[in-house]
VOGU-3710 file (C-alpha; in Angstrom, 3 decimals, decimal comma):
1> masllpmqcv> 110,079/83,223/103,744  106,303/83,423/103,952  106,576/85,228/107,112  103,788/87,934/108,275  105,402/90,718/107,254  106,543/92,133/109,504  105,518/93,860/111,735  105,611/96,695/114,137  106,963/100,132/113,201  108,844/101,121/116,760
11> aslrkpgsli> 110,770/104,020/116,943  114,314/104,054/118,639  116,598/106,369/119,250  120,407/106,393/120,236  123,085/109,105/120,160  125,145/109,919/118,188  122,472/110,029/115,099  119,281/109,277/115,183  118,151/105,249/114,256  114,948/104,367/113,797
21> hlrgaaslgi> 113,936/101,460/114,199  111,187/99,249/111,990  110,227/96,272/112,718  107,656/93,524/111,121  107,904/90,429/109,962  107,369/89,589/106,718  107,448/92,739/107,031  105,782/96,137/107,581  106,302/99,467/108,045  103,849/101,383/109,737
31> nkrnyssskk> 103,612/104,730/109,677  103,203/106,383/113,033  100,788/108,753/111,964  97,566/108,092/114,258  95,500/106,473/110,951  91,811/107,182/113,098  91,988/111,267/113,304  93,801/112,277/109,970  93,630/116,210/109,651  93,405/115,922/105,989
41> aatsgeylhq> 89,573/115,578/104,566  88,959/114,383/101,251  88,617/116,996/98,190  85,990/115,186/96,765  84,525/111,806/96,899  86,816/110,785/94,512  89,853/110,688/97,347  91,123/110,103/100,671  92,534/113,114/101,519  94,922/115,270/99,657
51> svvpsmhyqk> 98,180/115,755/100,760  100,354/118,957/101,031  103,246/117,360/100,237  103,434/114,836/97,045  103,588/111,421/97,957  106,622/110,278/96,247  108,392/113,662/97,285  110,919/111,577/99,514  111,614/109,039/97,069  114,936/110,607/95,832
61> slprlpipkl> 116,492/111,354/98,554  116,032/108,331/100,880  119,613/106,713/101,573  120,920/103,911/100,196  120,895/100,460/102,050  124,103/100,415/103,092  125,847/96,658/102,376  127,846/95,739/105,916  131,552/95,133/106,916  132,229/91,836/105,973
71> edtvrrylaa> 134,456/91,775/109,458  130,703/92,801/111,401  128,744/89,995/109,347  130,801/87,728/110,497  130,816/88,899/114,094  127,444/88,450/114,099  126,974/85,537/112,260  129,131/83,529/114,733  127,444/85,342/117,678  124,250/83,858/116,147
81> qkpllddeqf> 125,151/80,473/115,745  126,534/80,306/119,552  123,827/79,218/121,297  122,975/76,843/118,573  126,337/74,877/118,232  127,969/73,040/120,865  131,375/73,608/121,471  133,140/71,509/118,682  130,838/72,189/115,769  130,829/76,244/117,089
91> rttekltqdf> 134,800/75,689/116,450  134,506/73,945/112,865  132,031/77,171/112,275  134,100/79,606/112,907  136,876/78,218/111,084  135,104/77,983/107,980  133,926/81,473/108,594  137,425/82,506/108,872  138,700/80,815/105,828  135,819/82,747/104,474
101> qsgvgkqlhe> 136,246/85,944/105,489  140,027/86,080/104,618  139,652/84,417/100,995  136,291/84,114/98,766  134,185/86,180/100,664  136,578/88,992/100,750  136,619/88,720/97,315  132,718/88,249/96,692  132,267/91,699/99,440  134,211/93,768/97,004
111> elvaqdkrnk> 132,268/92,584/93,942  128,557/93,438/95,629  130,131/96,544/96,793  131,384/97,355/93,157  128,201/96,171/91,675  126,017/98,344/94,067  128,090/101,257/93,278  126,917/100,722/89,820  123,564/100,472/90,664  122,900/103,348/92,656
121> htsyisgpws> 119,026/103,542/91,880  118,285/100,845/94,214  119,440/98,322/96,669  122,059/95,647/96,892  119,460/93,320/97,941  116,408/94,355/95,846  116,963/92,058/92,231  118,427/89,024/94,516  115,469/88,941/96,919  112,691/89,463/94,337
131> dmylsardsv> 114,324/86,999/92,165  114,339/84,603/95,223  110,830/84,951/95,472  109,648/84,345/91,761  112,139/81,549/91,576  110,739/79,462/94,668  108,823/76,296/93,056  106,466/75,633/95,897  102,980/76,875/95,769  102,155/80,185/97,347
141> vlnfnpfmsf> 100,092/78,804/99,789  100,936/78,469/102,941  104,691/79,098/101,727  104,415/82,351/101,018  100,886/83,921/101,260  100,490/85,576/104,729  96,933/87,075/105,720  95,870/90,031/107,869  92,334/90,074/108,940  90,124/93,665/109,471
151> npdpkteynd> 88,682/94,208/113,236  84,978/94,631/112,717  83,416/97,807/112,034  82,535/99,071/115,341  78,715/100,064/114,160  77,953/96,479/114,042  75,163/97,222/111,312  77,743/97,722/108,769  78,713/94,100/108,909  76,448/92,884/106,564
161> qlvrstnmvc> 78,346/91,133/103,532  76,898/93,314/100,728  77,100/96,827/102,772  80,898/95,973/104,140  81,967/94,629/100,608  80,203/97,745/98,586  82,118/99,754/100,894  85,610/98,585/100,936  85,618/98,087/97,043  84,597/102,022/96,915
171> savrfmktlr> 87,263/102,648/99,937  90,216/100,513/97,514  89,221/102,747/94,311  89,600/105,708/96,627  92,855/104,758/98,092  94,541/103,984/94,327  93,090/106,936/93,112  94,609/109,243/95,661  98,263/107,150/95,481  98,294/107,461/91,576
181> agilepevyh> 97,554/111,314/91,809  100,230/111,977/94,108  98,439/112,967/97,108  98,480/110,205/99,196  100,215/111,435/102,200  103,602/109,788/102,083  104,509/107,159/104,332  106,851/109,208/106,879  107,620/107,535/110,948  107,639/110,535/113,034
191> lnpaksdtdg> 109,723/110,420/115,963  108,526/114,130/117,353  105,522/114,376/115,268  104,779/117,705/117,196  107,790/119,081/114,940  107,378/117,261/111,810  103,468/115,709/111,361  101,854/119,377/111,344  100,687/121,515/108,638  103,405/123,821/108,783
201> fkrfirwvps> 106,088/121,491/108,219  104,429/119,930/105,064  103,788/123,120/103,862  107,636/123,935/104,150  108,923/120,610/102,883  106,650/120,645/99,630  109,280/123,417/98,343  112,196/121,445/98,999  113,650/119,926/96,334  112,860/116,243/96,721
211> slswygaymv> 116,705/115,618/95,846  117,523/116,861/99,614  113,742/116,608/100,790  114,943/113,206/103,479  117,674/116,048/104,775  114,643/118,339/105,720  112,685/115,770/107,283  115,746/114,226/109,511  116,465/117,529/110,493  113,205/117,533/112,552
221> naypldmsqy> 113,575/113,684/113,534  110,876/112,364/110,693  112,115/109,444/108,654  110,291/109,125/105,427  109,876/105,331/104,021  110,430/103,620/100,444  107,076/104,038/98,853  108,937/101,806/95,473  106,145/99,020/96,125  103,338/100,746/95,909
231> frlfnssrip> 102,706/100,715/92,248  102,527/96,939/92,415  99,256/97,142/94,532  96,796/97,723/92,142  96,030/95,967/88,584  98,944/93,566/89,312  99,470/89,652/89,267  101,931/87,324/89,307  102,300/85,077/86,576  103,287/81,135/86,758
241> ktgrdelftd> 106,026/80,772/84,055  108,369/77,865/83,935  111,657/78,318/85,934  111,224/81,548/87,008  107,720/83,831/87,551  107,120/87,179/86,919  105,407/90,335/87,489  102,207/91,528/85,571  100,967/95,415/86,084  98,308/97,402/83,737
251> ekarhllvmr> 97,573/100,163/85,204  95,158/101,157/82,495  92,178/98,533/83,617  89,361/99,829/85,457  87,653/96,284/86,082  87,186/94,146/90,006  87,569/90,454/89,320  84,761/89,215/92,079  84,561/85,434/93,110  81,934/83,601/94,681
261> ngnmyvfdvv> 81,407/79,717/95,103  84,659/79,409/92,353  83,038/81,469/89,422  85,102/84,826/88,701  83,135/87,667/87,606  84,321/91,308/86,162  82,511/94,603/86,310  84,345/98,553/85,730  84,683/100,378/89,273  86,269/103,238/87,767
271> dkdgnlvepa> 84,926/104,632/84,419  85,528/105,738/81,315  86,851/109,426/82,705  88,934/107,903/85,647  85,906/108,383/88,078  84,756/105,844/91,150  81,521/104,449/89,335  78,519/105,419/91,599  78,419/103,352/94,718  74,902/102,315/94,752
281> eiqshlkyil> 75,972/100,968/91,203  78,845/98,870/92,670  76,103/97,620/95,355  73,595/96,537/92,913  76,016/94,448/90,899  77,801/92,948/94,037  74,412/92,362/94,825  73,570/90,400/91,581  76,860/88,597/91,865  75,595/87,280/95,469
291> sdsaptaafp> 72,293/86,899/94,291  73,711/84,803/91,107  71,610/81,381/91,312  74,963/79,835/88,924  76,222/76,382/90,838  79,528/76,099/92,191  82,082/75,838/89,538  82,872/72,246/89,191  86,327/72,959/87,547  87,364/76,194/89,792
301> lgvltsenrd> 89,846/77,822/87,945  91,612/79,259/90,886  93,105/76,139/92,937  95,397/75,750/90,076  96,895/79,459/91,760  98,133/77,311/94,241  99,842/74,618/92,742  103,591/74,114/91,882  104,536/76,963/89,953  106,322/74,537/87,051
311> vwaglrnklv> 103,011/72,556/86,809  100,593/75,739/87,230  102,752/77,404/84,206  102,274/74,198/82,044  98,667/74,160/82,447  98,638/77,918/82,290  100,268/77,668/78,794  97,251/74,916/77,691  94,442/77,455/78,657  96,079/80,010/76,644
321> aagnaedlrv> 96,351/77,539/73,938  92,735/76,544/73,872  91,833/80,120/73,755  91,766/81,722/77,030  94,463/84,509/76,584  92,065/87,213/77,022  90,314/86,357/80,066  93,452/85,390/81,519  94,583/88,981/80,761  91,527/90,332/82,371
331> vdsalfclsl> 92,258/88,606/86,243  95,548/89,409/85,742  94,891/93,274/85,093  92,252/93,433/87,694  92,417/96,232/90,168  91,954/93,405/92,913  90,351/90,443/93,663  87,517/90,524/96,022  86,458/87,071/97,367  82,667/86,458/98,646
341> ddesmtdhih> 82,563/83,800/100,898  78,918/81,831/101,485  80,344/80,823/104,762  79,774/82,557/108,471  82,739/82,218/110,470  82,703/80,303/114,083  85,509/81,789/116,207  89,013/83,332/115,926  90,898/79,816/114,128  88,465/79,185/111,618
351> ishnmlhgdg> 88,998/82,895/110,256  92,682/82,391/110,275  92,396/79,077/108,360  89,284/80,438/105,646  91,732/83,822/105,531  95,273/82,150/104,785  94,174/79,665/102,814  90,244/78,836/102,430  89,186/75,928/100,231  91,401/76,994/96,765
361> cnrwydksfs> 88,628/76,790/95,007  87,405/80,542/95,840  90,755/82,498/95,533  93,028/83,707/93,062  96,280/83,557/95,196  98,793/84,819/92,408  96,676/88,570/92,613  98,666/91,060/94,454  96,255/90,798/97,214  92,928/89,680/97,670
371> iiltkdgqaa> 90,150/91,338/100,356  87,923/88,345/101,568  84,677/88,821/102,434  82,323/86,260/104,186  78,791/85,975/104,830  78,807/87,688/108,508  80,948/90,354/107,157  84,325/89,091/108,425  86,973/90,426/106,300  90,674/90,031/105,291
381> infehswgdg> 93,486/91,274/102,954  95,360/88,073/101,382  98,474/89,033/99,604  101,196/87,308/97,018  104,776/88,030/98,875  107,334/88,289/96,298  106,250/92,337/94,763  106,630/93,364/98,335  106,975/92,640/102,214  103,731/94,336/103,227
391> vavlrfqnei> 104,762/97,872/103,920  102,037/98,822/100,940  99,587/96,265/102,058  99,103/97,317/105,920  98,770/100,961/105,070  96,052/100,132/102,434  94,789/98,309/105,065  94,865/100,988/107,865  93,596/103,798/105,338  90,248/101,700/104,091
401> fkdttekplv> 89,258/100,286/107,584  89,122/104,494/108,500  87,602/105,585/105,673  84,977/102,479/105,536  84,217/103,196/109,452  84,323/106,463/109,431  82,934/107,887/105,865  81,346/104,900/104,611  79,616/105,681/100,941  76,637/103,162/101,364
411> hpgsaaaavd> 74,690/102,264/104,562  72,512/99,593/105,818  69,326/100,370/103,917  70,961/101,900/101,062  68,800/101,232/97,971  70,993/99,807/95,304  70,609/101,601/92,062  67,978/100,123/89,180  70,827/99,237/86,852  70,767/96,483/85,038
421> sssavrrlqf> 73,689/94,791/86,203  73,348/91,846/84,216  74,652/93,327/81,159  77,814/95,230/83,596  78,777/91,769/85,186  80,109/89,429/83,112  81,485/86,033/84,315  83,976/84,873/82,784  83,923/81,277/81,146  86,842/79,406/80,099
431> nldtevetgi> 87,557/76,657/77,468  88,741/73,753/79,668  90,285/70,664/77,942  90,210/67,194/79,616  94,168/67,654/80,711  93,273/71,333/82,390  90,206/69,575/83,975  92,907/66,650/85,351  94,872/69,233/86,432  91,961/71,159/88,268
441> qtakenfdsa> 91,199/68,107/90,194  94,874/67,340/91,072  95,762/70,541/92,471  92,077/70,417/94,613  93,305/67,544/95,768  97,037/68,347/96,517  95,721/71,417/97,921  93,671/69,489/100,666  96,085/67,301/101,369  98,557/69,915/102,519
451> vskltidale> 95,801/72,647/104,061  94,387/69,184/106,372  98,101/69,117/107,847  97,830/73,063/109,277  97,085/73,548/112,696  96,463/76,705/113,839  95,836/78,009/117,654  95,959/81,247/119,898  96,980/82,317/123,191  95,776/85,789/125,342
461> fkkggkqqlk> 97,897/86,125/127,828  95,429/88,645/130,356  97,886/89,110/132,859  100,179/91,985/131,712  101,784/93,571/128,124  103,278/96,700/126,819  102,363/99,518/129,609  104,156/97,119/132,393  106,900/95,950/130,873  107,896/99,509/129,831
471> ksklspdaia> 107,204/100,501/133,430  110,228/97,748/134,132  112,135/99,164/131,501  111,900/96,372/129,005  111,388/96,045/125,540  107,938/94,559/125,077  109,268/92,366/121,781  112,476/91,538/122,972  110,173/89,788/125,891  107,989/88,631/123,879
481> qlafqmgflr> 110,715/86,420/121,586  112,360/85,278/125,268  108,881/83,966/125,901  108,986/81,883/122,514  112,510/80,889/123,118  111,530/79,641/127,024  108,854/77,896/125,281  110,124/75,872/123,176  113,557/74,923/125,648  110,198/73,598/127,867
491> qygqtvatye> 108,356/71,882/125,411  111,316/70,502/123,589  114,640/70,797/125,682  116,539/72,898/122,736  117,012/76,890/121,427  116,775/76,183/117,409  117,217/78,821/114,817  114,515/82,065/115,276  113,542/84,605/112,335  112,199/88,232/113,142
501> scstaafrhg> 111,603/89,763/109,926  112,575/93,439/110,420  111,674/96,058/107,847  114,533/97,832/105,638  111,831/100,491/104,423  114,062/103,509/105,649  116,346/103,081/103,096  115,393/103,474/98,883  114,590/99,939/97,656  114,898/98,323/101,474
511> rtetirpasv> 113,009/94,984/101,777  113,504/93,045/105,176  116,984/92,248/107,175  116,156/89,173/109,966  116,070/89,534/113,381  118,111/86,284/115,217  115,915/86,861/118,932  117,913/83,050/119,875  121,189/84,574/121,598  123,550/83,420/124,175
521> htqrcahafv> 121,789/85,784/126,816  117,673/84,373/125,837  119,185/80,835/126,450  120,831/81,971/129,503  117,680/83,186/130,361  115,548/80,961/129,384  117,762/77,804/131,103  117,735/79,542/134,492  113,840/80,202/134,358  112,833/76,668/132,847
531> repgqhsveq> 115,609/74,357/135,061  116,288/76,068/137,723  113,725/78,615/138,725  114,747/77,933/142,471  118,287/78,751/142,464  118,123/82,185/141,364  116,474/85,602/143,281  113,807/87,677/142,587  116,938/90,690/141,326  119,065/88,141/139,503
541> fqgllsecsk> 115,705/86,679/137,469  115,255/90,465/136,683  118,899/91,157/135,622  118,699/88,718/133,396  115,456/90,049/131,617  117,142/93,187/131,242  120,022/91,244/129,538  118,106/90,263/126,870  116,270/93,073/126,494  119,374/95,419/125,839
551> yhgqltreaa> 120,994/92,901/123,725  117,641/92,523/121,278  117,164/96,340/121,238  120,386/95,983/119,970  120,281/93,819/117,666  116,637/95,363/116,429  118,631/98,636/115,905  120,855/96,798/113,689  118,763/94,939/111,935  116,648/97,986/110,983
561> mgqgfdrhlf> 120,123/100,285/109,418  120,784/97,164/107,290  123,371/95,912/109,812  122,384/92,067/110,255  124,166/89,334/108,694  121,676/87,385/106,566  120,885/89,638/103,317  124,364/90,080/102,963  125,379/86,348/103,128  122,937/85,586/101,162
571> amkylansqg> 123,451/88,370/98,258  127,194/87,268/98,141  125,948/83,479/97,525  123,561/84,985/95,016  126,706/86,841/93,459  128,906/83,699/93,115  126,141/81,623/91,935  125,122/83,659/89,624  128,950/83,648/88,302  128,842/80,194/88,023
581> qalhslysdp> 131,264/79,784/91,169  131,677/77,094/92,882  130,201/78,041/96,444  132,674/78,420/99,506  131,895/75,659/102,122  130,852/78,310/104,808  127,919/77,687/102,403  127,403/73,849/102,760  128,405/74,002/106,457  125,676/72,116/108,119
591> aytainhnil> 125,314/75,173/111,079  124,542/77,319/108,023  121,609/75,035/106,899  120,202/74,508/110,218  120,575/78,592/111,148  118,208/78,900/107,653  116,180/76,481/108,663  113,953/78,414/110,812  111,925/76,411/113,188  110,600/79,665/115,167
601> ststltspav> 109,534/81,953/112,333  108,039/84,669/113,941  106,392/88,379/113,161  104,880/90,960/115,192  101,699/93,235/114,062  99,792/95,642/116,315  97,500/98,294/114,250  93,629/99,359/115,057  92,704/98,141/111,660  94,091/94,805/112,247
611> nlggfapvvp> 92,073/91,732/114,141  94,985/88,795/113,655  97,683/88,305/111,419  98,837/84,732/110,362  100,786/82,834/108,649  101,942/78,975/108,101  105,379/77,639/109,402  108,320/78,138/106,938  109,969/74,515/107,810  107,406/71,172/108,390
621> dgfgvgygvh> 109,045/70,833/111,838  108,200/74,941/112,667  105,771/77,092/114,077  104,341/80,255/111,973  104,348/83,051/114,699  102,263/86,194/114,467  101,956/87,774/117,919  101,431/91,391/118,969  101,748/93,450/122,457  99,682/95,196/123,636
631> ddwigcnvss> 99,070/97,692/125,833  97,605/95,325/128,906  97,637/92,144/126,911  99,591/89,508/124,599  98,089/87,651/121,912  99,741/84,964/119,767  98,089/83,069/116,783  100,609/80,209/115,714  100,087/77,491/113,220  102,076/74,071/113,248
641> ypdrnvhdfl> 102,411/70,979/111,321  102,253/67,601/112,867  105,688/67,389/113,788  104,798/69,949/116,388  102,157/70,248/118,608  101,185/74,040/118,983  98,591/73,046/121,586  101,336/72,541/124,202  103,809/74,876/122,719  100,776/77,927/123,642
651> qcvhksledi> 100,850/76,745/126,974  104,692/76,641/127,174  104,522/80,131/125,958  101,577/81,242/128,803  103,521/79,285/131,559  106,936/81,731/130,007  105,239/84,986/130,589  103,533/84,313/133,452  107,143/83,424/134,958  108,602/86,609/133,753
661> ftvlegkalg> 105,343/88,795/134,982  105,435/87,060/138,445  109,670/88,201/139,306  108,755/91,732/137,576  105,956/92,007/140,085  109,340/91,057/142,469  107,737/88,101/143,559  109,755/84,334/143,807  108,863/81,630/141,291  107,151/78,838/143,207
//
């Protein structure tokens, strides 16, 4: 379930009724607001801005996530299975599905609807989805945590590690204070910003009661998004427990956790009156940490957060028993983790490896998010996935990038404050017994073994992008997804289970829904391009592309409106398990197992703040595909394990994109 988050937010309108479509994997809802030109100025150095509309103004009136009709879920499920099965397998799956629909499935669906009616404060998927993440026992590294790297500061001298880390910490505290004061702009998707993203509309809507405010926004084609996950951004950690982890948040804590060379440091970034500590003081404390001559930690505790969750839970209990409870609480309650790496980055691939996993020693993967800053000022966010789907993280990243680049609080040559950092900064010292030391060594060996199997490669296709595709009346996302289908068919001769995450943040406590990009349309089109390039006219190829685009657009709109099949089937399975019922044979059908073994796990992201995004494959024989379709180029950042060849896959994807754009230019395939 690790995907990036999802990751791009696109609007689409359909009559009757307006439909928003929010796409992203793992999945990120992105506001259509232009982060680089916000009209709002900060009222003081303490805040990013002061929103006229309170941050949570729309939360109460957000629509509820619908539960699809059972017959729709069955129809969509069978349509997604069609390209993955031969005729005999499909008949078997069809029969099982029909039996499920008329029997156990009907009963589970009715119970799910009744349960949902009793829990109007939330969504039917929120509890089960969170439980799925927290009950998973695999390491969060590679399996769940994704990363998003920042673009460099356009003013190169501000990319100095000390200057940039100080500015990012200050901006992060300003974001936190703005959010907690309720003056962070609400997350709203504006389909007609000329009407809704205006001071006049905001002054009007703030007086509309919060129980009705969503409807007011809807009338001007604006869609407020769920912000319920935001409170877990700061002062939060995932705590390992046997069987099922817990989420912990302590909003009273005022300190930052900093890691360098596997050593852990803390100091306050908020004073006792709730104000941001002077930036020059924060700079002084970070400078002190960067120049600390303490040796690299012999037993870096952070590597334990990369372990199997039950193993880590057992070792954490040992740490508590050895008298480390208070310092562990300090780690868990810190605003966030800042990892200062002593290494400089050589290229994009190096950045991806470092930000996705690093060496395991200078990270605390359980924090809700960590900002990682390398010696040469490359920065990224790595985040824990159980508490949210990246909606809040991407908003945070956009705001931090804008604030640090437009209104930095420290500058190259700024003098650090003349304060005694040695008394303000505390290096955490843990009591470790032999068992824990052995556990750390084993964790490091397991970590090294896991990451050594991961390969990452990237592609930049420069011969076309969003502008040309839109001119051809094609969905850019549909064409990118088609290129992955064509690439895989060219390399391996198959159509396989494919996952693209779609945010359902337009609904209260929405999480994600799955878009299933592999369809009979992409299969037909890929087969024509790859196997029969000389047997079709340019017009026929263009017709096939148009078909794929239309169908992908339909799937995306449906998913954004909560009308997929994956979450519904998952929720019914979860309900049956929670009641101790035997599962219907639909769930043990090899076809159900196969469609949930997502060989192509994909996630798209474009943002002015983000340079790269990435995640590991979700299955051993899969690809983790992060991609972005830009105005005149298409980029992919793809990971694989030894079962797959990522370099060859990207060559096949590149060839697929070349063929598609050749056809769009009206030329025959050679």
